[in-house]
N, C-alpha and C positions, 0 to 999 in steps of 0.2 A: 583090328581089322586085317593087319598084315598076315598073310598066310605063313604057316610054319615053314621055315627054311628059305623064305624069300629074302632078297637083299634089303638091308636097311636103307633109309634115306641118307645120302652123303652129299653135303653141299659145301661150297667154297664161297665165303662171303666177301664182297668187294666194297661195301660202303656205298656212298653216293654223294660225294661233295661236288663233283664237276657237272655242270649243266651241258645239255646238248640240244640240237635243233628240234623244235616241236613240229610234228607233222600236222597239227591242227591249226595253230595260229601263225606258224612259220617263224616264230621267235628263234633266233639263231642259237641262244644258249639258255632259254627259259625253262626247258623241260628237265626237271630234277626228279631223280628216283633212286632208291636203294636197289642193289642187285646182288644176285648170287648165282653161281653155276651149279646146276643139279647133275651130279654124276649118276645118281639114281634116286628114285623117290617113290614111296608107297602112295597108293591112292588115298589112304586116310590122311597122311601128312599133307598132301596137296589140297585135299578138301579143307582141312583146318587152316591152311595158309590162305586160300582164296577167301575164306570167311574172315580173314584179317587184312584183306585188301591186296594180296599178292596176285600175280598173274604170270603165266608162262608164255614165252615166245621161243619155241623149240626147247632147248635145255636151259635157256636163260630165264630166270625167275626174277621178276622185278616188282617193286612197290613204290608208287608215286609218293613223293614228299608233299602231301596234300596241302599244307599251309604255306608252301613256298613255290610249288611248280606253277607255271603260267596258266595251265589248263587242268584244274583238278579233275581227276578221274575216279568216279565213285562206282564201286562194284554194284551191279544191278542183277537182281534175280527175278524171274517170273514165277508166280505160283501156278505151275502147269495144270494141277488138278482143277483149279477154279478158272482157268483161262477161257475167255469168251472172244470169239472172232469179232473184230470191228468191221465196219462197212468196207473200209479199204482192204482189209485182209480177205474178206469174202470176194471182193472183185478179183484179187490175184488168184484165189483158189478156183473160181469159176472160169477165169481166163485159161488157166492150165487145163481144166477139165474139158472145156470146149475145144481147145486145140487138140487134145489127145483123141477125144471121141468123135469130133467132126472135122478137124482140120482147120477150124476157124482161127484166124489171126487178127487180133484187135488192131485197128488202124490208129488207135490213140497212141500218143507218145508215151512210152513206158517211163514211169516215175520210179526208177530203181533206187532203193535205199542204199546208202553206203554201207560197206561191210568192213570188219576189222581184218583186212587182208594185208599181208606183209610178204614181200618177196623172200625176205630172209627166212621166214617161217617155212616156206615151201622147200627151200634149199636144206635147211637144218633137219627136216624130217626125212630127207633122202627119198622122196616119193618118185617113183618111176611110173609114167603112164603105161598101162597095159593095153595092148591092142586087143581087138575083138577076138582074135584067134587064141588069146591066152586066157580067156575067161570061159569057164564051163557054164553050161546052161543051168546046172544046179546052184551056181552061185548067185544067179539073178533072182531077185524077188519081184514078182509081178505087182503092179499097183493095186490090184483088187484081191490079193491073197488073203484068205481066211475071213473075208467079209462078204456076206451074202445078202444083206439087207439093201434093197435098192432105194435110193433117195428120190423122193418125188421131184419131178422137174419143176423148176422155179416158175411161179405164176407170171413172172414178167415175160416168160417165153411163150405163154399161152394167150390166146384171145379170149376175152370175156364174153359170155353169152349175153343175149339181150336181157334175159331174166335177171342176171347178176347185176347188170347196169341199172336196171330198174330198182333193184333192192338198194343199191348204193344211193340212188337219187332219193328214194323214200327216207333213208336214214339221214341224209343231209338236210332234208326239209324239216325233220323233227328235232334237229339240234337247237339247243337254247344257250344263249350267251347273256351273262349278267352285265348290267350297265356299269360304267366305271365308278359310280358313286355308291353302288350297292355294298352294304356292309353285312349282309346276311351270311350265316354260316353255310358253307358249301353243302349241298345236298338237301337243305331245307327249303320249303316253298317260300316264295317272296312275292309280294304284290308288285314289286318293281321289275320283276323278270320280264324281259321282252324277247320275242322271237325275232332273230336277226338272220338274214340269208346272205348278207354281204361277206365276201371272202376277206381274210386278213389283209391289212395294208401291205403294199409292195415293200419288200425288204425286211418285213417284220418276222418272217418265218411262220411256223405253224402256230395256230391259235390254241394255246394251252388250256383254254376254258372249255374247249370241245373235247369229246372223247376221242381217243386215237382212232385213226382210220382202220377199217378191217380189211384184211386181205380176202380176195375172192375164195381162196382155199378155205379160210375159216368159215365163210358163209356157207360154202358147200357142205362142210363137215357138220355145221349146225343143222342144216336142212336134213342131212342124212340121219343125224341123231333123232330129230323130231319124228321122222318117218319110222325109225326103229322103235321109238317109244310108243307110237300109235299101234304098231304091230304087237308090241309087248302087252298093251292093254287088252288085246283080244285074248291072249293066252293066260294072262295073269289076273284078269278081272275077278275081283272078290278075294284075291289072295292077300294075306297080311304082309307078304314079302314084296308086294308091288311097289309101294312107295320107296322102300329101301333099295330095291333093284334099280328103279329109275334114277334115284339120287346117285347111285354108284356109277351108272352109265354116264350121267351128266358130268360128274367129277372127273372121271377118266378122260372124257372127251375134251374138257377144258384144259386139263393138265397137258394133254398131248398137243392141242392146238396152240397153247401159249408158250410151250417150251421152245427156246431158240435152238437152232441147229448147232451141234457140236462140231469141232474141227474135224473129227473123224467122218461126219456126214458128208463133208466135201472131199476129203482126201481118199477114203476107202470106198469108192463107188464102183460097182461092177460095170465094166465097159461092154459095149456091144461087140459081137464077134467080128464085125466089119469095120472096127475102129481104125482110122487111117494111121494112127501112131501108137507106139508102145513105149511106155516109160517104165524102166526097171531100175533096181538098186542092188548094189553089192556092198557089203561092209566087211572090213577085215582089219586086224590089228596093224598098227604102223609103228615105226621107230620113234620113240620119245623117251624121256627120262622116267616115265611112269612104269612101274613094274606091274605087268598084267597079273590079275588074280581072278580065280573062278571058284569062290566058296559055294557050298551047297545051298545057302540061303540067299545067294545073289541072283542077278539076272542071268538068263541062259547064255548070253554072249560074254558074261564076266565083266570085270572092271579093267580099265586101261584106256589107251588112246586108239582111236579107230579112224580109218578113212571111210567115208561114205561116197561112193561113186554114183552119179546119176547118168543112166544110159538111155538115150532116146533113139529108138530104131537101130540099136546095135552100135551107136556112136556115143562116146563119153562126152557129156556137155558140161558137167560140173563135178567138183570134188570138194567135199566139206570134211573138216577134221573136227572131231568131238572127243572130249574126255568123259568117260562114264565113271563117275565117282560114287561114294557111298550114299550121298544125299541128293545128287544132281547129275544132270547132263550139262556139261560146260562146252559151249561153242568156242572153238579156237579160231578158225577162220574158214573162209570159202573162196574158191576161185572158179570161174566159169568161162565158157566160150562166149565171147561178146556177140557172136552172131545170134545168140538166143537171149539177148538181154530183154527182148520184148516180152518174155515170159516172167519177168521180175523174179529171177531165180534167187536173189538174195532174200526177199521176203518169203518166197515159197519154201526155201530150204529151212528157214527159221521156223515156219509153221509146221513143217514135217518133223523137225527135231522136237518141237513141243509135243506133237502127237506121239512121237517115239518115247519121250519121257513118260507119258501117261501109260504107254504099253509096258515099259520096264517096271513101273510102280506095281503092276499087278503081281509080279513075282518078287520084287524087292520093295516092300511097303515104305521103307525109309527114303527111297528115292522118289522125290516128288517135286523137285525144283528144276528150272531151266535157267542156267546162268548165261547171260548175254555179254559178258566181258565188262567193259566200263561204260558208264553213262557220263557224258560230258556236257553239262548244261551251258557252259560258256561258249561252246561251239554249236551254233544252231543246227548245222547239218547232222550232228550226232545225237540230237534229241529224239530221233525216231524210236529209239529203244524204249522210251517211256510210253509208247502207245501199245505195248504188249501188256495188257492189264489182266489181273491185278499184279503189280510188281512192287518190289521194295528196294530201297537203297541202304547201303551199309554205312553206319555212323563212323567217320574216320577217327574218332577218339575213343569211343567205348565199344565199338564193333558189335552193336546191336542193330537189328533190321528195323527199318522204319518205312511205313507205306509211302510211296512216292508222292501221293497227294499232299502229305504233310511236309515233304521236303522242298517242293517246288517254290512255294512262297519265300522260303529262306534263301534259296539259290537266286531268286530274282533280286534279293537285296545284297547278296555277297556270293561270289563264285566259290568261296570256301565257307563251309558251314558245319557246325556240329549239330547233328540231327536229334540226338538224345537231349530232351529238354529238362531232364533231371540233372540239376547242377551238381548234385552230390554223387552221381553215377561215375564209376571209374571202369577201366579195363579190368574185367574180372580175371582174365588170364595173364595179367601183367607179370613181369619177372619179379620173383620174390627171393629166390635163392640162386645167385649166380654160380655158386660152387657146384650146383647139380647139373649144369649144362654139360651135355655129352660132347666129348672131343675125340677125334681120331688123329693120333700122333704117332708116327713111325709104326704104322700098322697095328697100333694098340688102342683099344677103346678105353677111355678113362674119364672121370668127372673133371670138370675144369679146375676144381680145387687141388687135385693131384697134378694136373698138367701145369698149373701155375707154379708149383714148387720145382718141377723138373725143367721148366723152360729156361733157356739161356738167351740173353740179349734183352733188349728193351721190352717193357711191359706192353701187352696187347689188351689189357683189361678193358680199356675204353671201347675198342672195336667189338669185343665179345659182348660187352654190356649192351651196345647198340643193337647187335644182331639178336640177342636174346629178347630184348624189349619189342623188337619188330615181329618175331615169329611167335612169341608168347612162351610162357613157362612150359606148357604141355608139349609143344613141338620141340622146344630146346632140350627137353629131357629124353626125347625119343629119337630125334634126328642126330646125325653125326656131323659135327663141324670140323672140317678138315683143317689141320694146322701143320705147316711144314716144319 
């Protein structure tokens, strides 16, 4: 993956015997992790490292000691291509859209999700806020750029016609509910079937024996389809293609009506010319240990670390840092103006980054995941990341990805868990030949087997063995371990 002539990864390993204060449970010495300083790092090496549980904070790269630390931190990734917005996510997206297009401000208290924000991260990246005068118009990306399809206004914002209300009443009157003692196969007629008009008991939620409620929009589409079919009968009467044509129309109508809105349907909506607000974005490379690469088969922006600035009416209101890697977009952190917390910028930025991941996939097919950092089940406030579905957690022992639904029952029993249920499974990239670990010593690159013979002083084999087992055989043979 590394481009020709690019700098290799150079790291200094520190080990991880001493505990320090945990920012989650506040244990003064319970947070245990291995760490190393990255003088430089290729995007492929970092991709492989985060797929083994590592994470960067500036140039410091660390890996929690999962079976010892007070709050085990599991690497989590969202399958961006299959991502579906939840009800709460849609509320955030609609809230932002209404604010920009109409100036509406929700009076409800914002339930902002916590973010992996660290002050030291912002300092280490050397970020300097740029004033409005330092940003050219060409750098700003309008919210509605390159998207021309207008999304229908939500039915909840429309009043129902009297005809639609009558249709719903008629449907409600025809619903049938089986008695509790019925044992008939669903869908088959039964003599014990009774017509019941009573609503479900309070607190019991929706009655699952009834068909799902239909939106007024779907009813309108069905009536429109029926009208279209009647018109088609006039022109296609007697034609052998009539039945096939009607079936195709019906199939297309159903697939369109039943298809849930994608994240792009909410984010990339053309705005009216008189919209009271304007939300724009600028993205540029930022200082980090990752070496920027721009291969011909990669995304247009290339790989590396980027600042994403959110500009509202010419004022910067949030800055996110992301790493664009060969297989994923990795969210590093976000910080924002607290005056705009009512817009739930933490959630909104995550959703935009998922949409951005999907855009990058169009040019770079291997790039299809969104990494959200660590999932910490033992800290209830940090469980929100599990709501971005479908998502997977990384097994801390075999480094295979496991659907989060299979992991949660295990984490309810123990805060540390091996997710891979195959007892015989092992770390496939575990260290096999320590002598092949690459070492940088006195400006010379050599395998550890050579360095070991030249080294003077006490043996460091235990430290090198630990380092190699944590980064894996592949990275240990590609990265340079600095030795003084």
